[in-house]
N, C-alpha and C positions, 0 to 999 in steps of 0.2 A: 505626658511625654514632653521633654524639653524641645524647644524650637531650635532651628538652625542658628538663630541669632544668639540664644543663650549658650549653646555649645561652643560657638566661635568665641564668645566673650570669655568663657571659662578656659578655653584653650590658649587664648592670647595672654590672659593673666598668668596661667600656670607656666607657660614658656618664658614669659618675662621674669617671673619670680626666680626660675631656675637660672636664667641668664645673668641676673644681678647678684646671685648668691653663690654660684659655682666657681667664679674666678679664683677663689682661694684654693681650689682643688684642681681645676682644669680649665684653662682658657679656651681650649678647643671645644669642649662640651658647652661652655657658656656661650660661645659665639654661634654654635649650631642652634642652640635654643633661642638666641636673639634673632637669628634668621627666620626660624619658625614663627616666632612671635610677630615679627614684622610682616610676614606673609599672611598670617591669620588676621592681623589688624587691617591690612590692605584689603583682604577679602571682605571684612566687615564693612569697610567704608564704601567699597564698590557695590556691595549687595544692597546697601541702604539707598533709598531714593534721595534722602536729605543727609548730607554729611555734616556732622557736628564735631569738628576738630577743634579742640581747645589748645591754645598756645599760651604758655606762661609768660609773664611780663619781663622776659629777658631777651626778647626778639632782637632789639637793636644791638646790644653788645655781642650777642651770639652771631648774628649775621655779619657784623663788622669783623669779628675774629675769623669767620669762615671766608669772607671776601678777601681779607688781607692775606690769608694763607694761599688762596688761589692766585692772587697777584704775585706773591713770591714765587710760586711754581711757574707762572707764565714768563716771568722775567729772569728765571734762573738760567745760568750759562749751560746747565746740564739738566733740563727738565726730565730727561729719560730716567734719571735715578731718583727723582723727587716725588714719586707717587705714594710711598708709604704714609706720609702725613695726611694726604688726601683721603686715602682709604680709611684711616683712623677716624676721620670725621663721621663715618657711617655709625660709629658707636653712639653718637649724639641722638640717634633715634630712640635711645633709652628714655630720654626726657619726654618725648611724645607718648611713648608707651605708658610710662608711669603716670603722668598727669592726666591721661585720658582713661586709663583702665583701673587705677588703684583708688579704692576708698580708704577711709581711716582704718577699718578693720583689716583690709588687705595689706596696708602698709605695716601694721603690727605683725601680721603673718609673715611678711617678708623679712622683718627684723628677726623674728624667731628663727627663720630658716638660715639667715646670715649668721646668727649666733651659733647655730648648730654646725654649719659647715666650717665656720671659723674655729670652733672648738676642735673639730676633727683635724684641721690643718695645724692647729697649735699642738695637739697631742702628738701628731706625727713629727713635728719639728723638735719637740722635747725628746722624743726617742732618738732622733737624729743626733741631738746634742749628747745624749748619754752614751751612744755607741760610736760616734764619729768625731764630733767637733771638740768637745771637752774644753770649750772656752778659747780655742785657738783662733786668733784673728785671721790667720791665713787659711782657715778651713771653716768658713762661716756657714751658718744654717741657711738652707734654701727651701726647706719644706718640700711642697709639691712643685715649687717654682724653679726656674733656672737661675735665679739670682737672689742674693740676700736682700738687695734693696727692694725688690718686688715683694718679697715675703714681709719685710718689716713695714712697708707702706700699707699693705693689706691688714696686717695685725694692728697697726695704729688706728685705722679707720674702724675696725671691728671693736677694738678695746675702748675707744672713746665713745662710740655709739652705745656700747654696753653700759659704760659709766653714766652717761646722760640718761639712758633708759631707766636705770636703777634709781637714780636720784630724783628724776622728775615724774616717773610713772608709778613707782612702788608696786610692781606686778605681783600677782598671786603666787607665781612660781619663782619667788625671789631667791630661794635656795639654789635652784637649778641655774639661774642666770648669774648668781654670785659665784658659783663653781666655775661656770664658763668664763666669767670675768677674771678669776684667778689663773685659770689655765692659759688664756690668751695673754694675760699680763706677763706670765713667766716666759712664754715663748717670745714675746716682744723684747723682754730684757735680754734673752739669750741670743738675739740676732746681732747684738753688739753694734747697732746702728745709732750713732750718736745724734744725728740730726733728728731722727724719729723720736729718740728719747726726749730731747729738748721740746719738740713740738707736742709730744704727749703730755709732758709735765705742765706745759703752758695750757693745754686743753683742759686738763683736770682742774687747774687753778681757775680757769674761766667758768667751768661748770659750778664750782663752789661759789664763785662770785655771783653768778646768775641766781643761784639759790639763796645766798646770803650776802648781799652787796654791802659789805662793811670792811673797814681797814683791817679788822682782826682776821678776816678771811685770808688776806694777803700775808699777814704775819704768820698765821698758822701754816699756810702753804709753804712758806720759806723754811719754817722750822721742820716741817714734814720732809721736805727735800733734803735738808741737812741730815736728819736722822736716817733717811733712806740711804744716803750715800755712806754714812758711817757704818750702817748695819749690813751693807752689801758685801758679797764675797770679793776677795782681793782682785780677781780678774775683771770684775765689773768696775771697781774703783779705779783700777789702772786705765781701763778703757775711757772712763769719764775724764780722768786727768789729761789724757792725750788730746782732748779738745783744744787745750792751750799750748800744745807742743808743736811749734812750726817745723820741727825736724821730722815730725810724723809724715810718712809718705803721702797719705791722702790729703793732709792739710796743705803740704807744699803743692801738690797737684792742683787742688782747687784754686789756690792763689794764682798759680801760673796760668791755669786755664781761663780764669776770669780776666786776667790782664790781656790775654790774646783775644778774648771775646770782645772786650771794649774796643780793641783795634779794629776788629771786624765791623763793629757798629759804626765806628767813625768813618770807615772806608765805604760802607754800604748801608747808610741809615734808612733808606726807603723800603727796599725789598730784601735786604740781607744778602748773605752769600749764596742762598738757595737751599731749599729743603734737601736734607740728607747729605750736605756737602761740608759740614763742620769738620769731620775727621779728614776729609780729602784735602782741605785747604789749611788746616790748622797750623802746620809748620811754616806756612807763608807769613803768619802773623805772630808766631812765637819765636823769640830770638835764640832759643837753646834747643837745637834739633837733637842733641844728645839725650834730652829728657825722655825721648821715646824708649830708652833702655832702662829708665828708672823703674823701681818697683812701685806698683800702685798708680802709675801714670796712664790714665785711660781717657784721652780727649775725644771720646765718641760723641759727647755733648757738653754743654756748658755747666752742668751740675748746678743749675739755677734756672727756674722756670722763666722768669722775666728776661734774663740775659740770653737764654736759649732762643726765645722767640725774636728778640731784637737782633741777634747775630744771624740767625738762620732765615728769618722771614721779614725783618725790618722793624723799626720802631713803631710804626702804626699798628702792626700785629701785636706787639707787646703791650701797647696801650689799650688795644681792644680787649686783650685777655685780662688786663688789670681792671678795666671797666666791668667786665663780666663778673670777676671775683667780688668787686665792691658792691655791685648790684645784688648779687646773691646774698652776701653778708647782711646788707641793709634790709632786704626783704625778710629774711628769716629772723633777724633780731627784732624787727618790728612786729612780725607775727608772734614771736615769743612773748613780747611785752603785752600784746593785745589778748593773748589766750588766757583762758581761765586757769588759775594756779592749780596744779595737780592733775590737769586733764591730759589725755592722750595727745591732743593737739599741741599743747605746750611742750611735751616731750619731743614730738616730731620736729617742731620748729627749732628747739634747742639743738637737736642732732644735726639739722641742716646747717645752722649757723656754725656749730662747732666743727663740722666737716670742712667747711671753707677755711676756717682759721688754721686747723692743724695741717691741712694739705698745703696751704700757703707757707706756713712757717717751715715745715719740713722741706718745701720746695725752694727755700733760700739756699739749700746746699745740695739739691738733687733735682733732676728733671723728672719729677714724679708724674706730672701731667701727661707726659709722653709714654707712660707705662700703661698698656692696655688693661691689665688686670686691675690695677689701682684705679684707673679712670672709670671703668665700668661700675665699680662699687661706689665711687664718688658721685657719678652721675645719678645713680639711684638715690643716694642719701640727700642730694641737694634738690632733687625733683619731688621727693615725697612731701615736703611741706606745701608745695603748690597743689599737689593732688588732694591733700587734706583740706586745704582752704577751699578748693573747688567743691569738694564733697560736702563741706559744711554749708556752702552758699546755694548749691544747686541739687545736691543729692545724687549719689551714684549707687547703683545696686551692688551690694557686696555678696550677692548670692553665689 
């Protein structure tokens, strides 16, 4: 008969797995399971006479980011409206859960679950395209989500994870995951989200470079992108061309929003304008108030992770976030280089590194770090390499 300890361990793992793989379908369900996992994990620690809590080597930048977020809240002119970013910090418990409860085999199980839920979300999105969207930019795919940016951010992480998994692990069920790769890739293309397209193509190039570090890899990647563009349907080519069209509503909006954001940073460099106050004060820093009536003009945030944190919470917070991203990328790239070629560990480290890169690149044009659904998946993917490293050095039961 299983002991209470073993049952609690299984419960914590199962709830965490569901919490990090269900955001593509339901954020409410995923957060319910995250709460259950946290309670189960807390019960385990309280029940044990000796707590053995492992903290990954990102404590300094992560604590700096959290501390500067709290400082921005405390110095905000309207702290009563600034609690949502503080509540979102609760999601970082995913890091503790993954690094303490996941072994290498459990990470692989979670990948498989993410691929399956991602495929379900992709299939639903493709059906949405066939019956509703039809390539209309004004009627974008949202899948199970409320916004196309959320859907595309999730599909990007699932797609690049699948790509790295197939390249570096060569799984037994390769046909199944290849089918999933195609399904998610189609849904990703149909979201018409240009920033995610660019980040994904960069991610695929990085995967190939890590696998074959040679100048020919870059040349072939460039050629593949050209052929992909030429062979794409007209509505996808038109959408890609619009990247360079400054008359495009969203291009104009980002340019104008970034200029206003820099003015906010100049006026409030230390603690920003305050959490959740970007939209409220935006037109105090933007010289064209009539833009509020423009199509596609949504100044709810800065459409850039670094600028968002700098404008909303101050330059120290933006630098702390950048420090965190650089630390994650360095750790996972180092882990990839040290791992045995073709091993599961190498695949997990590659996925962790790649997730940082694609989220950062897509985040140059979108505040994707503030999207709970995207953030939950991202936190799992960047925590998994630390869990695998700990498993290799100390050993964790995967029963």
